[in-house]
mmCIF file of the C-alpha atoms, coordinates in Angstrom:
data_MODEL
# 
_entry.id   MODEL 
# 
loop_
_atom_site.group_PDB 
_atom_site.id 
_atom_site.type_symbol 
_atom_site.label_atom_id 
_atom_site.label_alt_id 
_atom_site.label_comp_id 
_atom_site.label_asym_id 
_atom_site.label_entity_id 
_atom_site.label_seq_id 
_atom_site.pdbx_PDB_ins_code 
_atom_site.Cartn_x 
_atom_site.Cartn_y 
_atom_site.Cartn_z 
_atom_site.occupancy 
_atom_site.B_iso_or_equiv 
_atom_site.pdbx_formal_charge 
_atom_site.auth_seq_id 
_atom_site.auth_comp_id 
_atom_site.auth_asym_id 
_atom_site.auth_atom_id 
_atom_site.pdbx_PDB_model_num 
ATOM 1  C CA . MET A 1 1  ? -0.290  0.181  0.010  1.00 0.00 ? 1  MET A CA 1 
ATOM 2  C CA . LYS A 1 2  ? 1.399   3.612  -0.788 1.00 0.00 ? 2  LYS A CA 1 
ATOM 3  C CA . LYS A 1 3  ? 1.447   5.563  2.179  1.00 0.00 ? 3  LYS A CA 1 
ATOM 4  C CA . ALA A 1 4  ? -0.481  9.095  1.864  1.00 0.00 ? 4  ALA A CA 1 
ATOM 5  C CA . ASN A 1 5  ? 0.914   12.321 2.083  1.00 0.00 ? 5  ASN A CA 1 
ATOM 6  C CA . ASN A 1 6  ? -1.153  14.624 3.789  1.00 0.00 ? 6  ASN A CA 1 
ATOM 7  C CA . GLN A 1 7  ? 1.074   17.670 4.917  1.00 0.00 ? 7  GLN A CA 1 
ATOM 8  C CA . GLY A 1 8  ? -2.029  20.346 4.251  1.00 0.00 ? 8  GLY A CA 1 
ATOM 9  C CA . PHE A 1 9  ? -1.726  23.583 3.235  1.00 0.00 ? 9  PHE A CA 1 
ATOM 10 C CA . SER A 1 10 ? 1.615   25.665 2.655  1.00 0.00 ? 10 SER A CA 1 
ATOM 11 C CA . LEU A 1 11 ? 2.085   28.732 4.376  1.00 0.00 ? 11 LEU A CA 1 
ATOM 12 C CA . VAL A 1 12 ? 1.805   30.841 1.142  1.00 0.00 ? 12 VAL A CA 1 
ATOM 13 C CA . GLU A 1 13 ? -1.331  29.413 -0.411 1.00 0.00 ? 13 GLU A CA 1 
ATOM 14 C CA . LEU A 1 14 ? -3.084  30.605 3.322  1.00 0.00 ? 14 LEU A CA 1 
ATOM 15 C CA . ILE A 1 15 ? -1.818  33.692 2.129  1.00 0.00 ? 15 ILE A CA 1 
ATOM 16 C CA . ILE A 1 16 ? -3.007  33.876 -1.476 1.00 0.00 ? 16 ILE A CA 1 
ATOM 17 C CA . VAL A 1 17 ? -6.445  32.622 0.512  1.00 0.00 ? 17 VAL A CA 1 
ATOM 18 C CA . ILE A 1 18 ? -6.998  35.221 2.974  1.00 0.00 ? 18 ILE A CA 1 
ATOM 19 C CA . ALA A 1 19 ? -5.774  38.025 0.007  1.00 0.00 ? 19 ALA A CA 1 
ATOM 20 C CA . ILE A 1 20 ? -8.455  36.645 -1.666 1.00 0.00 ? 20 ILE A CA 1 
ATOM 21 C CA . MET A 1 21 ? -11.420 36.768 0.691  1.00 0.00 ? 21 MET A CA 1 
ATOM 22 C CA . ALA A 1 22 ? -9.977  40.588 1.721  1.00 0.00 ? 22 ALA A CA 1 
ATOM 23 C CA . VAL A 1 23 ? -10.912 41.736 -1.821 1.00 0.00 ? 23 VAL A CA 1 
ATOM 24 C CA . LEU A 1 24 ? -13.732 40.180 -1.854 1.00 0.00 ? 24 LEU A CA 1 
ATOM 25 C CA . VAL A 1 25 ? -15.041 41.602 1.491  1.00 0.00 ? 25 VAL A CA 1 
ATOM 26 C CA . GLY A 1 26 ? -13.452 44.762 0.614  1.00 0.00 ? 26 GLY A CA 1 
ATOM 27 C CA . VAL A 1 27 ? -15.982 44.635 -3.094 1.00 0.00 ? 27 VAL A CA 1 
ATOM 28 C CA . LEU A 1 28 ? -18.887 43.359 -1.050 1.00 0.00 ? 28 LEU A CA 1 
ATOM 29 C CA . ALA A 1 29 ? -18.932 45.197 2.132  1.00 0.00 ? 29 ALA A CA 1 
ATOM 30 C CA . PRO A 1 30 ? -20.047 48.331 0.960  1.00 0.00 ? 30 PRO A CA 1 
ATOM 31 C CA . GLN A 1 31 ? -22.980 46.793 -0.981 1.00 0.00 ? 31 GLN A CA 1 
ATOM 32 C CA . PHE A 1 32 ? -23.906 45.426 1.856  1.00 0.00 ? 32 PHE A CA 1 
ATOM 33 C CA . ILE A 1 33 ? -24.125 48.551 3.154  1.00 0.00 ? 33 ILE A CA 1 
ATOM 34 C CA . ARG A 1 34 ? -25.558 50.332 1.189  1.00 0.00 ? 34 ARG A CA 1 
ATOM 35 C CA . TYR A 1 35 ? -28.279 47.361 1.121  1.00 0.00 ? 35 TYR A CA 1 
ATOM 36 C CA . VAL A 1 36 ? -29.541 47.716 4.422  1.00 0.00 ? 36 VAL A CA 1 
ATOM 37 C CA . GLU A 1 37 ? -29.476 51.794 4.501  1.00 0.00 ? 37 GLU A CA 1 
ATOM 38 C CA . ARG A 1 38 ? -31.643 51.426 1.655  1.00 0.00 ? 38 ARG A CA 1 
ATOM 39 C CA . SER A 1 39 ? -34.210 49.125 3.727  1.00 0.00 ? 39 SER A CA 1 
ATOM 40 C CA . ARG A 1 40 ? -33.758 50.967 6.524  1.00 0.00 ? 40 ARG A CA 1 
ATOM 41 C CA . THR A 1 41 ? -35.365 53.836 4.712  1.00 0.00 ? 41 THR A CA 1 
ATOM 42 C CA . GLN A 1 42 ? -37.808 52.304 2.997  1.00 0.00 ? 42 GLN A CA 1 
ATOM 43 C CA . LYS A 1 43 ? -38.971 50.812 6.480  1.00 0.00 ? 43 LYS A CA 1 
ATOM 44 C CA . ASP A 1 44 ? -39.077 54.325 7.398  1.00 0.00 ? 44 ASP A CA 1 
ATOM 45 C CA . ALA A 1 45 ? -41.019 55.162 3.946  1.00 0.00 ? 45 ALA A CA 1 
ATOM 46 C CA . SER A 1 46 ? -43.900 52.633 4.647  1.00 0.00 ? 46 SER A CA 1 
ATOM 47 C CA . ALA A 1 47 ? -44.020 53.386 8.384  1.00 0.00 ? 47 ALA A CA 1 
ATOM 48 C CA . VAL A 1 48 ? -45.364 56.669 7.781  1.00 0.00 ? 48 VAL A CA 1 
ATOM 49 C CA . HIS A 1 49 ? -47.781 56.204 5.184  1.00 0.00 ? 49 HIS A CA 1 
ATOM 50 C CA . LYS A 1 50 ? -49.225 53.866 7.626  1.00 0.00 ? 50 LYS A CA 1 
# 
């Protein structure tokens, strides 16, 4: 039987994954903040009409 060579991820691979995640968060966070702010505005507008 051949022994499996499981050494895990290298440091460079982990840093690359973290960098990709940081870019995604940097792009998506402003969109999410705008979405939350727009929903609050619509909620307030609907409360005024009632």
